[in-house]
BAPATOR-784931 format. One record per residue: residue in three letters; x, y, z of N, C-alpha, C in turn; residue number from 1; chain. Coordinates in nm, 3 decimals, decimal comma. Layout:
% BAPATOR-784931
ALA; X; Y; Z; X; Y; Z; X; Y; Z; NUM; A
...
//
This chain:
% BAPATOR-784931
MET; 2,074; 1,896; -1,667; 1,965; 1,859; -1,580; 2,008; 1,884; -1,433; 1; A
SER; 1,936; 1,967; -1,364; 1,971; 1,995; -1,225; 1,869; 1,935; -1,129; 2; A
ILE; 1,918; 1,903; -1,015; 1,830; 1,849; -0,912; 1,816; 1,956; -0,806; 3; A
ASP; 1,691; 1,996; -0,780; 1,673; 2,100; -0,679; 1,678; 2,039; -0,540; 4; A
ASN; 1,682; 2,128; -0,441; 1,695; 2,087; -0,302; 1,583; 1,993; -0,258; 5; A
GLU; 1,461; 2,020; -0,302; 1,347; 1,936; -0,265; 1,363; 1,793; -0,320; 6; A
ASP; 1,403; 1,782; -0,447; 1,425; 1,650; -0,505; 1,536; 1,576; -0,428; 7; A
MET; 1,638; 1,649; -0,389; 1,750; 1,590; -0,316; 1,702; 1,539; -0,180; 8; A
GLN; 1,619; 1,615; -0,113; 1,570; 1,574; 0,018; 1,483; 1,448; 0,004; 9; A
PHE; 1,401; 1,443; -0,100; 1,316; 1,327; -0,124; 1,403; 1,204; -0,153; 10; A
ALA; 1,500; 1,221; -0,239; 1,593; 1,111; -0,273; 1,668; 1,063; -0,149; 11; A
THR; 1,706; 1,156; -0,064; 1,775; 1,122; 0,063; 1,684; 1,039; 0,152; 12; A
GLY; 1,555; 1,079; 0,160; 1,458; 1,003; 0,236; 1,438; 0,862; 0,182; 13; A
LEU; 1,428; 0,847; 0,051; 1,412; 0,715; -0,011; 1,534; 0,629; 0,017; 14; A
ALA; 1,653; 0,688; 0,000; 1,776; 0,615; 0,026; 1,788; 0,571; 0,171; 15; A
ALA; 1,744; 0,656; 0,263; 1,747; 0,622; 0,405; 1,653; 0,506; 0,432; 16; A
PHE; 1,533; 0,510; 0,371; 1,436; 0,402; 0,389; 1,495; 0,269; 0,340; 17; A
GLU; 1,549; 0,272; 0,218; 1,606; 0,151; 0,158; 1,724; 0,097; 0,238; 18; A
ALA; 1,797; 0,189; 0,303; 1,913; 0,147; 0,384; 1,872; 0,109; 0,525; 19; A
LYS; 1,742; 0,113; 0,551; 1,684; 0,079; 0,681; 1,723; 0,178; 0,792; 20; A
HIS; 1,749; 0,303; 0,754; 1,771; 0,412; 0,849; 1,639; 0,485; 0,863; 21; A
PHE; 1,545; 0,417; 0,936; 1,408; 0,460; 0,935; 1,380; 0,594; 1,001; 22; A
SER; 1,451; 0,623; 1,112; 1,421; 0,752; 1,175; 1,466; 0,867; 1,083; 23; A
ARG; 1,573; 0,848; 1,012; 1,619; 0,948; 0,913; 1,521; 0,956; 0,797; 24; A
ALA; 1,472; 0,842; 0,753; 1,374; 0,839; 0,643; 1,244; 0,911; 0,684; 25; A
MET; 1,200; 0,885; 0,806; 1,078; 0,950; 0,856; 1,097; 1,102; 0,854; 26; A
GLN; 1,207; 1,147; 0,905; 1,234; 1,289; 0,914; 1,238; 1,354; 0,775; 27; A
ALA; 1,297; 1,286; 0,679; 1,310; 1,340; 0,544; 1,180; 1,333; 0,465; 28; A
LEU; 1,104; 1,224; 0,482; 0,984; 1,199; 0,399; 0,858; 1,258; 0,455; 29; A
TYR; 0,849; 1,281; 0,586; 0,726; 1,330; 0,647; 0,675; 1,461; 0,583; 30; A
PRO; 0,761; 1,558; 0,561; 0,711; 1,682; 0,496; 0,651; 1,657; 0,358; 31; A
PHE; 0,705; 1,561; 0,285; 0,652; 1,529; 0,152; 0,515; 1,462; 0,165; 32; A
ALA; 0,502; 1,373; 0,267; 0,373; 1,310; 0,291; 0,267; 1,415; 0,323; 33; A
GLU; 0,304; 1,510; 0,408; 0,210; 1,617; 0,443; 0,171; 1,702; 0,324; 34; A
GLN; 0,259; 1,715; 0,225; 0,233; 1,792; 0,104; 0,154; 1,709; -0,001; 35; A
GLY; 0,125; 1,581; 0,033; 0,044; 1,501; -0,056; 0,118; 1,407; -0,149; 36; A
ASN; 0,248; 1,386; -0,126; 0,327; 1,293; -0,209; 0,285; 1,150; -0,174; 37; A
ALA; 0,224; 1,081; -0,270; 0,167; 0,948; -0,246; 0,273; 0,845; -0,206; 38; A
LYS; 0,388; 0,851; -0,270; 0,493; 0,751; -0,240; 0,546; 0,777; -0,097; 39; A
ALA; 0,564; 0,902; -0,059; 0,607; 0,934; 0,077; 0,502; 0,890; 0,178; 40; A
GLN; 0,377; 0,912; 0,147; 0,267; 0,871; 0,237; 0,269; 0,720; 0,256; 41; A
HIS; 0,294; 0,645; 0,148; 0,298; 0,498; 0,157; 0,414; 0,454; 0,248; 42; A
LEU; 0,530; 0,512; 0,230; 0,644; 0,473; 0,310; 0,625; 0,511; 0,456; 43; A
ILE; 0,569; 0,627; 0,480; 0,539; 0,673; 0,620; 0,441; 0,572; 0,682; 44; A
ALA; 0,341; 0,530; 0,607; 0,244; 0,432; 0,656; 0,313; 0,301; 0,697; 45; A
ILE; 0,403; 0,254; 0,613; 0,474; 0,130; 0,642; 0,556; 0,146; 0,772; 46; A
MET; 0,621; 0,261; 0,787; 0,700; 0,281; 0,908; 0,613; 0,284; 1,031; 47; A
TYR; 0,498; 0,352; 1,027; 0,408; 0,353; 1,141; 0,349; 0,213; 1,167; 48; A
GLN; 0,315; 0,145; 1,061; 0,254; 0,012; 1,076; 0,347; -0,085; 1,148; 49; A
ASN; 0,475; -0,074; 1,118; 0,572; -0,170; 1,172; 0,662; -0,113; 1,280; 50; A
GLY; 0,637; 0,011; 1,323; 0,720; 0,072; 1,427; 0,864; 0,086; 1,386; 51; A
LEU; 0,886; 0,128; 1,262; 1,022; 0,146; 1,207; 1,064; 0,293; 1,218; 52; A
GLY; 1,151; 0,323; 1,313; 1,197; 0,460; 1,331; 1,101; 0,550; 1,404; 53; A
VAL; 0,986; 0,495; 1,435; 0,881; 0,570; 1,508; 0,806; 0,468; 1,599; 54; A
VAL; 0,732; 0,524; 1,692; 0,645; 0,434; 1,774; 0,535; 0,383; 1,682; 55; A
GLN; 0,513; 0,252; 1,686; 0,411; 0,187; 1,604; 0,274; 0,252; 1,634; 56; A
SER; 0,200; 0,283; 1,528; 0,067; 0,343; 1,543; -0,024; 0,295; 1,431; 57; A
ASP; -0,125; 0,212; 1,468; -0,223; 0,167; 1,370; -0,297; 0,283; 1,307; 58; A
LEU; -0,334; 0,382; 1,391; -0,410; 0,494; 1,343; -0,333; 0,575; 1,239; 59; A
ALA; -0,208; 0,605; 1,267; -0,125; 0,680; 1,170; -0,097; 0,598; 1,045; 60; A
ALA; -0,073; 0,467; 1,062; -0,048; 0,378; 0,948; -0,167; 0,380; 0,854; 61; A
TYR; -0,286; 0,366; 0,912; -0,409; 0,365; 0,832; -0,430; 0,499; 0,763; 62; A
LYS; -0,412; 0,607; 0,837; -0,433; 0,743; 0,782; -0,346; 0,764; 0,658; 63; A
TRP; -0,216; 0,731; 0,669; -0,125; 0,759; 0,558; -0,144; 0,659; 0,443; 64; A
MET; -0,174; 0,533; 0,475; -0,195; 0,433; 0,370; -0,319; 0,472; 0,287; 65; A
LYS; -0,425; 0,515; 0,357; -0,548; 0,552; 0,290; -0,528; 0,677; 0,206; 66; A
ALA; -0,453; 0,774; 0,257; -0,428; 0,898; 0,181; -0,354; 0,866; 0,051; 67; A
SER; -0,256; 0,779; 0,061; -0,179; 0,739; -0,057; -0,266; 0,659; -0,155; 68; A
ALA; -0,342; 0,563; -0,103; -0,427; 0,478; -0,186; -0,531; 0,562; -0,260; 69; A
GLU; -0,589; 0,658; -0,192; -0,692; 0,742; -0,254; -0,638; 0,826; -0,367; 70; A
GLN; -0,507; 0,845; -0,372; -0,444; 0,918; -0,483; -0,411; 0,826; -0,600; 71; A
GLY; -0,442; 0,697; -0,582; -0,419; 0,602; -0,690; -0,286; 0,533; -0,689; 72; A
TYR; -0,213; 0,541; -0,577; -0,082; 0,476; -0,567; -0,104; 0,326; -0,544; 73; A
GLY; -0,069; 0,246; -0,644; -0,101; 0,103; -0,646; -0,050; 0,027; -0,524; 74; A
LEU; 0,074; 0,049; -0,480; 0,127; -0,022; -0,366; 0,048; 0,009; -0,240; 75; A
ALA; 0,003; 0,133; -0,227; -0,077; 0,171; -0,112; -0,220; 0,109; -0,120; 76; A
GLN; -0,271; 0,102; -0,240; -0,403; 0,037; -0,257; -0,395; -0,109; -0,215; 77; A
HIS; -0,285; -0,175; -0,254; -0,263; -0,313; -0,211; -0,249; -0,318; -0,059; 78; A
GLY; -0,172; -0,227; -0,003; -0,151; -0,223; 0,142; -0,278; -0,200; 0,218; 79; A
LEU; -0,361; -0,111; 0,169; -0,491; -0,084; 0,234; -0,583; -0,207; 0,222; 80; A
GLY; -0,580; -0,271; 0,106; -0,656; -0,395; 0,091; -0,614; -0,499; 0,191; 81; A
PHE; -0,483; -0,512; 0,212; -0,428; -0,607; 0,309; -0,471; -0,569; 0,452; 82; A
MET; -0,471; -0,438; 0,483; -0,515; -0,396; 0,617; -0,659; -0,439; 0,642; 83; A
TYR; -0,746; -0,417; 0,541; -0,886; -0,455; 0,557; -0,902; -0,608; 0,559; 84; A
LEU; -0,825; -0,678; 0,479; -0,837; -0,823; 0,474; -0,798; -0,889; 0,607; 85; A
MET; -0,689; -0,841; 0,663; -0,634; -0,902; 0,783; -0,686; -0,837; 0,912; 86; A
GLY; -0,750; -0,722; 0,898; -0,794; -0,649; 1,020; -0,678; -0,587; 1,093; 87; A
GLU; -0,573; -0,549; 1,017; -0,456; -0,484; 1,076; -0,464; -0,334; 1,048; 88; A
CYS; -0,460; -0,254; 1,154; -0,465; -0,107; 1,144; -0,605; -0,055; 1,105; 89; A
ALA; -0,693; -0,143; 1,067; -0,830; -0,109; 1,026; -0,918; -0,225; 1,065; 90; A
GLY; -1,046; -0,199; 1,079; -1,139; -0,307; 1,107; -1,140; -0,406; 0,991; 91; A
LYS; -1,151; -0,534; 1,025; -1,157; -0,638; 0,919; -1,279; -0,616; 0,833; 92; A
ASN; -1,256; -0,603; 0,704; -1,368; -0,578; 0,613; -1,330; -0,636; 0,475; 93; A
PRO; -1,358; -0,766; 0,454; -1,317; -0,829; 0,328; -1,371; -0,763; 0,200; 94; A
SER; -1,494; -0,710; 0,207; -1,548; -0,646; 0,086; -1,470; -0,518; 0,051; 95; A
LYS; -1,431; -0,439; 0,153; -1,347; -0,323; 0,126; -1,207; -0,367; 0,078; 96; A
ALA; -1,157; -0,475; 0,133; -1,029; -0,530; 0,091; -1,036; -0,562; -0,058; 97; A
ALA; -1,142; -0,627; -0,100; -1,159; -0,664; -0,240; -1,161; -0,541; -0,331; 98; A
GLU; -1,229; -0,436; -0,285; -1,235; -0,311; -0,364; -1,093; -0,254; -0,387; 99; A
TRP; -1,016; -0,250; -0,281; -0,881; -0,194; -0,292; -0,786; -0,285; -0,371; 100; A
PHE; -0,798; -0,417; -0,350; -0,717; -0,511; -0,430; -0,751; -0,496; -0,576; 101; A
GLN; -0,879; -0,474; -0,608; -0,922; -0,458; -0,748; -0,856; -0,335; -0,809; 102; A
LYS; -0,853; -0,224; -0,734; -0,792; -0,100; -0,786; -0,643; -0,124; -0,815; 103; A
ALA; -0,575; -0,194; -0,724; -0,433; -0,222; -0,743; -0,410; -0,323; -0,856; 104; A
ALA; -0,499; -0,422; -0,864; -0,488; -0,524; -0,971; -0,508; -0,456; -1,108; 105; A
ASP; -0,599; -0,359; -1,113; -0,621; -0,287; -1,238; -0,495; -0,211; -1,284; 106; A
GLN; -0,404; -0,187; -1,191; -0,279; -0,122; -1,226; -0,167; -0,223; -1,253; 107; A
GLY; -0,202; -0,353; -1,250; -0,107; -0,456; -1,285; -0,031; -0,516; -1,170; 108; A
LEU; -0,070; -0,489; -1,046; 0,002; -0,547; -0,932; -0,035; -0,694; -0,915; 109; A
THR; 0,061; -0,779; -0,939; 0,040; -0,924; -0,937; -0,009; -0,972; -0,801; 110; A
GLY; 0,050; -0,919; -0,692; 0,009; -0,963; -0,560; -0,139; -0,935; -0,532; 111; A
SER; -0,186; -0,822; -0,586; -0,328; -0,787; -0,569; -0,416; -0,880; -0,652; 112; A
MET; -0,370; -0,915; -0,771; -0,445; -1,009; -0,855; -0,459; -1,143; -0,783; 113; A
LEU; -0,350; -1,189; -0,723; -0,351; -1,318; -0,654; -0,440; -1,312; -0,531; 114; A
ALA; -0,432; -1,204; -0,454; -0,518; -1,190; -0,334; -0,664; -1,188; -0,375; 115; A
LEU; -0,695; -1,114; -0,481; -0,832; -1,106; -0,528; -0,881; -1,241; -0,581; 116; A
ALA; -0,794; -1,310; -0,655; -0,830; -1,443; -0,709; -0,865; -1,536; -0,595; 117; A
SER; -0,785; -1,534; -0,489; -0,811; -1,619; -0,373; -0,943; -1,582; -0,307; 118; A
MET; -0,975; -1,454; -0,303; -1,102; -1,408; -0,243; -1,220; -1,458; -0,328; 119; A
TYR; -1,208; -1,452; -0,460; -1,316; -1,504; -0,548; -1,327; -1,655; -0,533; 120; A
GLU; -1,215; -1,720; -0,521; -1,215; -1,865; -0,506; -1,290; -1,908; -0,378; 121; A
GLU; -1,267; -1,832; -0,269; -1,325; -1,868; -0,140; -1,460; -1,800; -0,114; 122; A
GLY; -1,493; -1,699; -0,193; -1,615; -1,622; -0,166; -1,596; -1,535; -0,043; 123; A
ASN; -1,478; -1,479; -0,027; -1,442; -1,397; 0,090; -1,450; -1,249; 0,052; 124; A
GLY; -1,558; -1,183; 0,094; -1,574; -1,040; 0,065; -1,635; -1,013; -0,072; 125; A
VAL; -1,645; -1,115; -0,152; -1,705; -1,107; -0,286; -1,785; -1,237; -0,306; 126; A
ALA; -1,876; -1,235; -0,401; -1,950; -1,357; -0,433; -1,851; -1,459; -0,491; 127; A
GLN; -1,864; -1,582; -0,445; -1,775; -1,689; -0,491; -1,791; -1,698; -0,646; 128; A
ASN; -1,675; -1,698; -0,715; -1,679; -1,698; -0,861; -1,549; -1,768; -0,911; 129; A
PRO; -1,555; -1,900; -0,928; -1,436; -1,974; -0,971; -1,384; -1,928; -1,109; 130; A
THR; -1,472; -1,885; -1,196; -1,430; -1,837; -1,327; -1,347; -1,710; -1,314; 131; A
GLU; -1,392; -1,616; -1,234; -1,317; -1,492; -1,212; -1,187; -1,522; -1,139; 132; A
ALA; -1,188; -1,615; -1,046; -1,067; -1,653; -0,975; -0,962; -1,705; -1,076; 133; A
GLN; -1,006; -1,794; -1,164; -0,916; -1,852; -1,264; -0,862; -1,745; -1,359; 134; A
ARG; -0,951; -1,652; -1,398; -0,908; -1,543; -1,488; -0,798; -1,461; -1,421; 135; A
LEU; -0,816; -1,429; -1,293; -0,715; -1,351; -1,221; -0,585; -1,427; -1,201; 136; A
TYR; -0,598; -1,556; -1,169; -0,476; -1,637; -1,154; -0,399; -1,641; -1,285; 137; A
SER; -0,469; -1,655; -1,397; -0,403; -1,656; -1,529; -0,340; -1,524; -1,560; 138; A
LEU; -0,411; -1,416; -1,530; -0,360; -1,283; -1,554; -0,232; -1,259; -1,471; 139; A
ALA; -0,238; -1,300; -1,346; -0,121; -1,283; -1,257; 0,000; -1,362; -1,307; 140; A
SER; -0,024; -1,483; -1,355; 0,088; -1,567; -1,401; 0,147; -1,511; -1,532; 141; A
ALA; 0,068; -1,438; -1,607; 0,119; -1,377; -1,731; 0,199; -1,252; -1,704; 142; A
ASN; 0,185; -1,198; -1,586; 0,257; -1,073; -1,548; 0,401; -1,099; -1,520; 143; A
//
């Protein structure tokens, strides 16, 4: 089994991110994000959102998080839901937040299930539904 140069560069970028060498991670992962790699797009979004290795940019964070989420990457779907819920990097929009949390919850992300359950419990962005809230809390605790 051989690892080609592209795989090595991606692995280097992931390792740099995990080691908190964010400017190196940005440099290594950005080309992959531009090529449509959902995981790279998600990590680039996090770096822009928090000003890690780059100047903080809400616009760039939203752009990359949305690109990744639209490809079905669960962590980005959760991240985009959070952006809409909190009004960070995007206009506050609880109903859009619920849509993205639902997509991520459908992939088994416990945090998204809990966020969505809370939204159903409070009637925030969705019609208040204690039964659905309880179902999601139970589902999340079984995960």
